[in-house]
C-alpha positions in Angstrom: -153.5 45.7 71.8 -156.0 48.1 70.4 -159.7 47.3 71.5 -162.4 46.3 69.2 -163.4 49.4 67.1 -160.2 51.3 68.0 -157.2 51.7 65.7 -153.8 50.1 66.3 -150.8 52.4 66.9 -149.8 50.9 63.5 -153.1 52.0 62.1 -153.2 55.6 63.8 -149.7 56.1 62.2 -150.6 54.8 58.6 -153.7 57.1 58.9 -151.9 60.1 59.8 -149.4 59.7 57.1 -152.3 59.4 54.7 -154.0 62.7 56.1 -150.6 64.3 56.1 -150.0 63.8 52.5 -153.4 64.7 51.7 -153.2 67.9 53.6 -149.9 68.8 51.9 -151.1 68.0 48.3 -154.3 70.2 48.9 -152.1 73.2 49.8 -150.0 72.6 47.0 -152.7 72.7 44.6 -153.2 76.5 45.4 -149.6 76.9 44.0 -149.1 78.1 40.3 -147.6 75.7 38.0 -145.3 78.4 36.4 -143.3 81.0 38.1 -144.5 84.6 36.8 -143.6 88.1 37.9 -146.3 88.4 40.3 -145.4 85.1 42.2 -141.6 86.2 41.9 -142.6 89.7 43.7 -144.7 87.7 46.4 -141.8 85.2 47.1 -138.8 87.2 46.8 -138.3 90.0 49.4 -134.9 91.7 48.5 -134.4 91.1 44.9 -137.5 90.5 43.0 -137.4 92.2 39.5 -135.1 93.5 36.7 -134.6 96.8 38.6 -133.5 95.5 41.8 -131.3 92.8 40.1 -129.6 95.7 38.1 -128.9 97.4 41.4 -127.7 94.1 43.1 -125.2 93.8 40.1 -124.1 97.5 40.3 -123.4 97.6 44.0 -121.3 94.6 43.3 -119.3 96.3 40.5 -118.9 99.3 42.7 -117.1 97.0 45.4 -115.2 95.0 43.1 -113.8 98.3 41.4 -112.8 99.5 44.9 -111.2 96.3 46.0 -109.3 96.1 42.5 -107.5 99.7 43.0 -105.7 98.4 46.1 -105.5 94.8 44.6 -103.7 96.3 41.5 -101.7 98.7 43.6 -99.9 95.7 45.4 -99.2 93.9 42.4 -97.6 96.6 40.6 -95.3 97.0 43.7 -94.6 93.4 43.2 -94.3 93.4 39.5 -96.9 90.8 39.2 -99.0 90.9 35.9 -102.5 90.9 36.5 -104.9 88.5 34.5 -107.3 89.9 32.0 -109.7 86.7 32.8 -112.3 87.5 35.5 -112.7 84.2 36.6 -108.9 84.1 37.7 -109.9 86.4 40.6 -112.7 84.2 41.5 -110.5 81.2 41.7 -108.2 83.5 43.5 -111.1 84.0 46.2 -111.7 80.1 46.4 -108.3 79.7 48.2 -109.8 81.8 51.0 -113.1 80.3 51.2 -112.0 76.3 50.7 -108.6 77.2 53.0 -108.3 74.0 55.4 -108.1 76.8 58.2 -110.5 79.5 56.8 -110.0 82.9 58.5 -113.2 85.0 58.9 -111.1 88.6 58.3 -109.6 86.9 55.4 -113.1 85.7 53.8 -114.8 89.0 54.8 -112.1 91.1 53.0 -110.2 89.0 50.3 -112.6 86.6 49.5 -115.7 88.8 49.3 -113.4 91.5 47.6 -112.2 89.1 44.7 -115.4 87.8 43.9 -116.9 91.3 43.4 -113.6 92.1 41.6 -114.3 89.2 39.2 -117.8 90.7 38.5 -116.4 93.9 38.0 -113.8 92.9 35.6 -116.1 91.1 33.4 -118.4 94.2 33.3 -115.7 96.5 32.3 -114.1 94.1 29.9 -117.6 94.2 28.1 -117.5 97.9 28.2 -114.2 98.0 26.6 -115.4 95.7 23.3 -118.4 98.1 23.2 -116.0 101.3 23.3 -114.0 99.8 20.5 -116.9 99.1 18.4 -118.5 102.9 18.9 -115.0 104.2 18.1 -115.1 102.3 14.8 -118.7 103.5 14.1 -118.2 107.0 15.2 -114.6 107.4 13.7 -113.1 108.5 16.8 -110.4 107.7 19.0 -111.3 104.9 21.7 -110.4 107.5 24.6 -112.7 110.2 23.1 -115.8 107.8 23.1 -118.3 107.9 26.0 -119.9 104.5 26.5 -123.4 105.2 28.5 -123.3 103.9 32.0 -125.9 101.2 31.3 -124.2 99.5 28.6 -122.4 96.4 29.4 -122.8 92.8 30.1 -121.6 90.0 32.4 -120.2 86.8 31.3 -122.6 83.9 32.4 -119.9 81.9 34.0 -118.6 84.6 36.0 -122.2 85.3 37.5 -122.8 81.5 38.1 -119.4 81.4 39.8 -120.2 84.3 42.2 -123.6 83.1 43.1 -122.0 79.7 44.0 -119.0 80.8 45.8 -120.6 83.5 47.6 -123.3 81.1 49.1 -120.4 78.8 49.9 -118.3 82.0 51.7 -121.6 82.5 53.8 -121.8 78.8 54.7 -118.0 78.7 55.8 -118.7 82.1 57.8 -122.0 80.3 59.6 -119.7 77.1 60.3 -116.9 79.4 61.8 -119.3 81.6 63.8 -121.0 78.6 65.4 -117.6 77.1 66.2 -116.7 80.3 68.0 -119.9 80.2 70.0 -121.6 83.0 67.8 -124.9 83.3 66.1 -124.8 81.2 62.9 -128.1 83.0 61.6 -126.4 86.3 61.6 -125.9 85.5 57.6 -129.3 84.5 56.8 -130.3 87.8 55.3 -127.2 87.5 53.0 -128.0 84.1 52.0 -131.7 84.8 51.3 -130.4 87.8 49.1 -127.8 85.6 47.0 -130.6 83.1 46.3 -133.2 85.6 45.4 -130.6 87.1 43.1 -129.8 84.0 41.2 -133.3 83.0 41.0 -134.5 86.4 39.1 -131.0 86.6 37.2 -132.2 83.0 35.8 -135.9 83.7 35.6 -135.1 86.8 33.5 -132.4 85.0 31.6 -135.0 82.1 31.0 -137.7 84.4 29.5 -135.4 86.0 27.0 -133.9 82.5 26.1 -137.4 81.2 25.4 -138.1 84.2 23.5 -135.1 84.2 21.3 -135.5 80.6 20.7 -139.0 80.9 19.5 -137.9 83.4 17.0 -134.8 81.6 15.9 -136.8 78.6 15.2 -140.2 79.6 13.9 -139.4 79.7 10.2 -136.5 77.0 9.7 -135.7 73.5 10.2 -132.6 73.6 12.0 -132.7 71.3 15.4 -133.7 73.2 18.3 -132.1 70.5 20.6 -129.3 73.0 21.8 -131.6 75.5 22.9 -133.9 73.0 24.4 -131.1 71.6 26.6 -129.9 75.2 27.7 -133.4 76.0 28.7 -134.0 72.8 30.7 -130.3 73.5 32.6 -131.7 76.8 33.2 -135.1 75.7 34.8 -133.4 73.2 36.9 -131.2 75.7 38.2 -134.2 78.0 39.3 -135.7 74.8 40.9 -132.7 73.9 42.8 -132.3 77.6 44.0 -135.9 77.7 45.3 -135.5 74.3 46.8 -132.2 75.7 48.8 -134.2 78.7 49.5 -137.1 77.0 51.0 -134.6 75.0 53.0 -132.9 78.1 54.6 -136.7 79.5 55.6 -137.5 76.5 57.3 -134.2 76.1 59.2 -134.8 79.9 60.3 -138.4 79.2 61.2 -137.0 76.3 63.2 -134.3 78.5 64.9 -136.4 81.5 65.6 -137.3 81.7 69.6 -138.3 85.1 70.1 -140.9 86.3 67.5 -143.8 83.9 66.6 -144.6 86.5 63.6 -141.0 86.0 62.1 -141.4 82.4 62.5 -144.6 82.1 60.9 -143.4 84.4 58.1 -140.1 82.1 57.5 -142.2 78.9 57.6 -144.9 80.3 55.0 -142.1 81.5 52.6 -140.4 78.0 53.2 -143.6 76.4 52.3 -144.5 78.7 49.2 -140.6 78.1 47.5 -141.0 74.3 48.3 -144.5 73.9 47.0 -143.4 75.5 43.8 -140.5 73.3 43.6 -142.8 70.2 43.9 -145.4 71.4 41.5 -142.6 71.8 38.7 -140.4 68.5 39.8 -142.5 66.3 42.5 -139.5 66.4 44.4 -139.4 64.1 47.3 -137.2 66.2 49.1 -139.4 69.4 48.8 -142.3 67.2 50.2 -140.0 66.3 53.1 -139.0 69.6 54.2 -142.6 71.0 53.7 -144.0 68.8 56.3 -141.7 70.6 58.8 -142.8 74.0 57.7 -146.6 72.7 58.0 -145.9 71.6 61.4 -144.4 74.9 62.2 -147.2 76.9 60.6 -150.0 75.0 62.4 -148.4 75.2 65.7 -148.1 78.9 65.7 -151.7 79.2 64.0 -152.8 77.3 67.3 -151.1 79.9 69.6 -152.0 82.8 67.8 -155.6 81.3 67.9 -155.5 81.0 71.8 -154.3 84.4 72.0 -156.9 86.0 70.0 -159.6 84.0 71.8 -158.0 85.1 75.3 -157.9 88.9 73.8 -161.5 88.7 72.6 -162.9 87.6 76.0 -161.1 90.6 77.7 -162.7 93.0 75.1 -166.0 91.6 75.6 -165.7 91.9 79.4 -164.5 95.9 78.6 -167.5 96.1 76.5 -165.4 97.2 73.5 -167.7 95.6 71.4 -166.4 96.0 67.9 -162.9 95.0 68.7 -164.2 92.1 70.6 -166.2 91.0 67.5 -163.0 91.2 65.2 -161.0 89.2 67.9 -163.1 86.5 67.9 -163.7 86.4 64.3 -159.6 86.2 64.0 -159.4 83.1 66.6 -162.2 81.3 64.8 -160.4 81.8 61.4 -156.9 80.9 63.0 -158.4 78.0 64.7 -159.9 76.7 61.5 -156.7 77.4 59.7 -154.9 75.1 62.2 -157.6 72.2 62.0 -157.0 72.1 58.2 -153.3 71.3 58.6 -153.9 68.6 61.5 -154.0 65.0 61.2 -157.1 63.2 62.7 -155.3 61.7 65.5 -153.8 65.3 66.5 -157.4 67.1 66.3 -158.8 66.2 69.6 -157.5 69.0 71.8 -157.7 71.9 69.1 -161.3 70.5 68.2 -162.2 70.9 71.9 -160.9 74.4 72.1 -162.7 75.2 69.0 -166.0 74.1 70.4 -165.7 76.1 73.4 -164.5 79.3 71.6 -168.0 78.8 69.3 -170.0 78.4 72.8 -168.1 81.6 73.9 -169.0 83.2 70.6 -172.6 82.0 70.9 -172.6 83.3 74.5 -171.4 86.7 73.3 -173.9 87.2 70.6 -176.5 86.4 72.9 -175.5 88.8 75.6 -175.4 91.4 72.9 -178.8 90.6 71.5 -180.3 90.7 75.2 -178.4 94.1 75.9 -179.8 95.5 72.4 -183.5 94.7 73.5 -183.0 95.9 76.6 -181.8 99.2 75.7 -184.5 99.5 73.1 -187.6 98.4 75.6 -185.9 100.5 78.2 -184.8 97.7 80.3 
C-alpha cells in the first residue's frame, strides 16, 4: 500500500501511460502532415526519387529478359506455347513462393526470375504497341521502326503483383533461413528496397493522378467519384507500405546487437515512417510500434550520453580543451534528448546522472577560468 503522498503502483502506471502518450504525440507533431519530395528523400535510402525508381525497374527488366531467354528455350524444346499475358509468369512464380515445402534454391532462381520476367514482358509488350503506332505514323514497316529506349510502360497490376509477391518471397526466405539456423536478417536490405520502391512508385503515380483529375474535372460537371476512389486507394496503399517499412526498421533495431549507431538509425527511421502514418491515419498500430522505437532510441541516447561524458572527462584530464568542450556539450544534449523521451517514474537515475554531468561541466569551466587568470597574471 502506498504511503500518504506517494502514488500507488497502479497510479504510477497510469501516470506513465499518460506521459508516454504525450511524449509520442509531441514528437509526432514535428512530422509533416503530407508526404513530399523532401520527406521522401530523407526517409528512403535506396529508392527515393524518379531516377532511382527508373533504375530499379530497368534492372528488373534486364533480369527478366535474361531469365526469359532460358525459359523460352526450355518451352520450345517441350513444344509449350508461351503466354502473352505478363501476369501468367507472376502466377507461375507463386507456385515456388507458396509451395507447401518451399525450396530456397528454387525461390531464388525460378521464383525471382519469373517475377522479373512478368515485369519485362509487360514493358516489352507496351513497346511493341508503340512500335505499331510509330510504324503507322511514319509509314514504315514495323521491323524498320526504332523505338527510343525510354519509351514503354508497365501494367499497373503487374507492378503491384511484383511488389506483393517479392515481399512474400523474402518473407519465406527469412523463415527458411531461421529454420535452418541462419540469420533471417540477411534479407532486410532487399525488403526495405522493395517497400521504398512501392512507396515511391505510388507517390509519383498519385501526384500524376491528382494532377490529371484536376485538369479533367475543372471545367465539367461529370462525377469525380471514380478518380477520388482511386486516389483514396493509392493513398491507403502508401500508408500500408510505410507502416510495414516502419515495422521492419523497428524489428531490425531490436535485433541489432553489435552496432549501437545502426540500431539508433533503424529506430529513428522506423519512428519517422510510423509518425507519418499516424499523422495521416491516426493508426493505433503505428502508435503501438512507435512506443518500441521510442524505447530503443531513449536507451541508446542514454548510453551514448554516458560515453560522451566519459570521453569529455578523459579529454579534460589530457588538457585537450576544445575537444573536451565539444564532448561535454554532446553529452549534455544527449541527456536532454533522453530525458525528453522518459516517463516521470523512469527519470530518477538519468536525472541524477545529468545533475552530476552539470556539476562536472561547471567544475571544468571554473578550472579553465582559473587557469586563464593564472596565465594572464603570471600565476
